[in-house]
C-alpha positions, 0 to 999 in steps of 0.5 A: 500500500505504501508503494501504491501511494508513492507511485500515485503521488509521483504520477500526480506530480508528473501530470501537474508538471506537464500541465504547468509546463504546457501552460508556460510553454504555450506562451513561447510557441506560435499560435499555430503550434499551440493550437495544434497541440491543444487540438491533439489533446482534445482528440485524445480526450475524445477518443478516451471518452468514447471508450469510457462511454462504451464501457459504461453502457456495456456495464449498465446493460449487463447489470440490467440483463443479470438482474432481470434474469435473477428476478425472473428466476425468483418470480417466473410468472412476472417474466413478461413484464420484467422483460418489457421493462428490461428492454425499455431500460436497455434501449434508453441506455443504448440511446444515451451511449450512442449519443455520447459516442457521436459527440466524442467522434465529432470532437475527435474528427472535427 
């Protein structure tokens, strides 16, 4: 645990140094180079965001499916209504996930 804390603090300091160096270095660079650098960071952030959105959506739909199967196993006569509610909830999660991925891709490709 001690090593984990030490590495975490080291990584935090390293990230802070890069952020501060980027802010100070951007003043010396031309506007075109600084814009390209920040544009690259935006595209990388959008790609990471798209991946996180997909993982979150998959986890949400997996939880819905697993809990629906458990509920149907406990009360089989309510299986029809549980299934309908599961499909509606999964569709809502899928729609929000698709919207977020499209926004991330627009940032990354724009």
